[in-house]
N, CA, C and O of each residue as an XYZ file, in Angstrom:
284
protein
N       5.641    -40.262     42.520
C       6.787    -40.020     41.654
C       6.326    -40.009     40.205
O       5.564    -40.870     39.765
N       6.811    -39.008     39.475
C       6.617    -38.963     38.028
C       7.982    -38.911     37.361
O       8.903    -38.257     37.851
N       8.098    -39.599     36.251
C       9.359    -39.683     35.516
C       9.135    -39.114     34.122
O       8.113    -39.364     33.484
N      10.110    -38.347     33.670
C      10.104    -37.827     32.296
C      11.451    -38.152     31.661
O      12.469    -38.246     32.347
N      11.439    -38.320     30.358
C      12.694    -38.511     29.627
C      12.748    -37.511     28.480
O      11.732    -37.182     27.868
N      13.941    -37.043     28.211
C      14.182    -36.142     27.088
C      14.908    -36.954     26.023
O      16.123    -37.142     26.084
N      14.145    -37.427     25.051
C      14.724    -38.280     24.009
C      15.819    -37.572     23.225
O      16.720    -38.223     22.697
N      15.752    -36.247     23.143
C      16.768    -35.517     22.385
C      18.113    -35.517     23.099
O      19.151    -35.333     22.463
N      18.106    -35.720     24.408
C      19.359    -35.762     25.172
C      19.931    -37.169     25.295
O      21.122    -37.336     25.556
N      19.093    -38.171     25.109
C      19.501    -39.564     25.307
C      20.582    -39.963     24.308
O      20.477    -39.680     23.115
N      21.621    -40.624     24.815
C      22.701    -41.107     23.942
C      22.647    -42.622     23.759
O      23.497    -43.194     23.077
N      21.646    -43.279     24.368
C      21.488    -44.711     24.174
C      22.435    -45.576     24.982
O      22.700    -46.718     24.605
N      22.951    -45.054     26.088
C      23.884    -45.833     26.911
C      23.218    -47.068     27.511
O      23.871    -48.097     27.686
N      21.932    -46.977     27.828
C      21.188    -48.146     28.290
C      21.273    -48.459     29.766
O      20.731    -49.473     30.204
N      21.933    -47.628     30.547
C      22.041    -47.893     31.981
C      20.669    -47.898     32.651
O      20.436    -48.675     33.577
N      19.773    -47.049     32.197
C      18.432    -46.991     32.778
C      17.692    -48.317     32.584
O      16.998    -48.787     33.485
N      17.847    -48.908     31.409
C      17.178    -50.171     31.108
C      17.749    -51.293     31.960
O      17.006    -52.152     32.437
N      19.048    -51.292     32.150
C      19.675    -52.310     32.985
C      19.231    -52.194     34.443
O      19.033    -53.205     35.117
N      19.077    -50.967     34.925
C      18.699    -50.754     36.323
C      17.206    -50.915     36.578
O      16.811    -51.468     37.604
N      16.380    -50.444     35.667
C      14.931    -50.445     35.888
C      14.186    -50.854     34.613
O      13.529    -50.021     33.988
N      14.281    -52.120     34.228
C      13.642    -52.564     32.984
C      12.119    -52.510     33.032
O      11.467    -52.574     31.990
N      11.546    -52.393     34.224
C      10.099    -52.270     34.342
C       9.626    -50.871     33.959
O       8.453    -50.661     33.651
N      10.552    -49.922     33.982
C      10.207    -48.523     33.750
C      10.751    -48.006     32.419
O      10.120    -47.169     31.774
N      11.921    -48.501     32.006
C      12.584    -48.005     30.798
C      12.839    -49.123     29.799
O      13.033    -50.279     30.175
N      12.835    -48.763     28.529
C      13.228    -49.666     27.454
C      13.992    -48.820     26.441
O      14.147    -47.613     26.627
N      14.463    -49.447     25.379
C      15.171    -48.728     24.318
C      14.568    -49.085     22.973
O      14.152    -50.220     22.742
N      14.526    -48.086     22.079
C      14.060    -48.349     20.719
C      15.081    -49.232     20.014
O      16.289    -49.041     20.148
N      14.578    -50.187     19.272
C      15.457    -51.113     18.557
C      16.313    -50.415     17.509
O      17.476    -50.770     17.316
N      15.740    -49.420     16.829
C      16.442    -48.820     15.698
C      17.615    -47.934     16.091
O      18.591    -47.843     15.347
N      17.538    -47.273     17.258
C      18.621    -46.348     17.612
C      19.035    -46.365     19.084
O      19.936    -45.624     19.477
N      18.395    -47.193     19.897
C      18.776    -47.306     21.299
C      18.282    -46.191     22.201
O      18.625    -46.164     23.383
N      17.486    -45.271     21.675
C      16.988    -44.160     22.479
C      15.977    -44.674     23.505
O      15.200    -45.589     23.233
N      16.009    -44.070     24.673
C      15.155    -44.487     25.788
C      13.671    -44.375     25.451
O      13.234    -43.461     24.753
N      12.916    -45.338     25.972
C      11.462    -45.340     25.892
C      10.953    -45.458     27.325
O      11.332    -46.383     28.044
N      10.110    -44.540     27.738
C       9.547    -44.565     29.084
C       8.309    -45.449     29.067
O       7.320    -45.133     28.405
N       8.368    -46.556     29.798
C       7.260    -47.500     29.842
C       6.233    -47.121     30.903
O       5.033    -47.332     30.727
N       6.726    -46.557     32.012
C       5.860    -46.271     33.157
C       6.182    -44.890     33.710
O       7.128    -44.748     34.485
N       5.418    -43.866     33.331
C       5.705    -42.515     33.808
C       5.488    -42.322     35.304
O       6.065    -41.415     35.903
N       4.657    -43.174     35.913
C       4.414    -43.109     37.350
C       4.665    -44.488     37.951
O       3.717    -45.223     38.231
N       5.936    -44.846     38.151
C       6.260    -46.188     38.629
C       5.772    -46.427     40.056
O       5.630    -45.494     40.847
N       5.523    -47.677     40.359
C       5.096    -48.084     41.699
C       6.239    -47.852     42.693
O       7.410    -47.893     42.316
N       5.901    -47.611     43.948
C       6.929    -47.343     44.967
C       8.089    -48.339     45.029
O       9.219    -47.918     45.274
N       7.865    -49.637     44.818
C       9.020    -50.548     44.866
C      10.095    -50.243     43.819
O      11.245    -50.650     43.980
N       9.729    -49.528     42.743
C      10.671    -49.202     41.679
C      11.364    -47.848     41.882
O      12.310    -47.530     41.160
N      10.923    -47.072     42.824
C      11.468    -45.729     43.022
C      12.986    -45.710     43.231
O      13.660    -44.886     42.612
N      13.551    -46.577     44.070
C      15.016    -46.523     44.248
C      15.805    -46.752     42.963
O      16.802    -46.071     42.724
N      15.371    -47.701     42.130
C      16.128    -47.968     40.909
C      15.911    -46.871     39.870
O      16.804    -46.592     39.069
N      14.731    -46.245     39.877
C      14.488    -45.121     38.967
C      15.384    -43.946     39.349
O      15.962    -43.300     38.475
N      15.503    -43.662     40.652
C      16.405    -42.596     41.109
C      17.844    -42.885     40.693
O      18.564    -41.990     40.253
N      18.253    -44.140     40.836
C      19.619    -44.515     40.460
C      19.822    -44.369     38.955
O      20.865    -43.891     38.509
N      18.827    -44.781     38.175
C      18.914    -44.650     36.715
C      19.078    -43.192     36.315
O      19.886    -42.872     35.444
N      18.314    -42.308     36.948
C      18.429    -40.876     36.653
C      19.810    -40.360     37.043
O      20.391    -39.538     36.335
N      20.331    -40.838     38.156
C      21.632    -40.374     38.639
C      22.784    -40.815     37.742
O      23.758    -40.080     37.582
N      22.683    -41.999     37.158
C      23.796    -42.514     36.344
C      23.660    -42.181     34.857
O      24.574    -42.456     34.079
N      22.542    -41.598     34.458
C      22.358    -41.255     33.045
C      23.439    -40.260     32.616
O      23.527    -39.171     33.184
N      24.261    -40.615     31.624
C      25.387    -39.749     31.253
C      24.983    -38.407     30.648
O      25.792    -37.479     30.617
N      23.751    -38.291     30.169
C      23.320    -37.034     29.558
C      22.209    -36.347     30.354
O      21.655    -35.344     29.905
N      21.883    -36.878     31.525
C      20.805    -36.330     32.369
C      19.487    -36.242     31.608
O      18.758    -35.257     31.724
N      19.192    -37.265     30.841
C      17.968    -37.294     30.041
C      16.740    -37.694     30.855
O      15.611    -37.560     30.383
N      16.957    -38.185     32.077
C      15.855    -38.644     32.929
C      15.628    -37.636     34.043
O      16.562    -37.254     34.748
N      14.388    -37.212     34.196
C      13.998    -36.296     35.261
C      13.019    -37.007     36.180
O      12.054    -37.617     35.720
N      13.273    -36.925     37.479
C      12.394    -37.527     38.473
C      11.759    -36.424     39.290
O      12.449    -35.577     39.858
N      10.430    -36.442     39.343
C       9.661    -35.497     40.144
C       9.113    -36.293     41.320
O       8.159    -37.055     41.165
N       9.702    -36.122     42.472
C       9.367    -36.931     43.644
C       7.936    -36.746     44.115
O       7.302    -37.718     44.526
N       7.408    -35.535     44.070
C       6.065    -35.291     44.599
C       4.987    -35.291     43.526
O       3.804    -35.133     43.831
N       5.387    -35.468     42.274
C       4.408    -35.530     41.196
C       3.822    -34.192     40.796
O       2.842    -34.146     40.053
N       4.407    -33.097     41.275
C       3.841    -31.779     40.993
C       4.287    -31.202     39.650
O       3.731    -30.215     39.169
N       5.305    -31.839     39.052
C       5.811    -31.338     37.780
C       6.987    -30.409     37.910
O       7.512    -29.928     36.906
N       7.418    -30.143     39.148
C       8.526    -29.213     39.352
C       9.883    -29.834     39.056
O      10.830    -29.124     38.719
N       9.986    -31.183     39.181
C      11.243    -31.877     38.899
C      12.236    -31.731     40.022
O      12.297    -30.705     40.699
N      13.047    -32.826     40.215
C      14.114    -32.797     41.217
C      15.345    -33.468     40.681
O      16.358    -33.547     41.375
């Protein structure tokens, strides 16, 4: 799994950080998402998928096979 974030789309809602703090953080100055782990370990995959699903601006992209095609 590879994860990408589009900082320009992020609105700073913070749901990703609440769901997967091992993978996501937020900048102190504006709350925009910071990707800590672009290739999270398998135990984190379910929460990363959930974070992407609940992101209000679809700023998180998950590529399940790591090929870069995105899902």
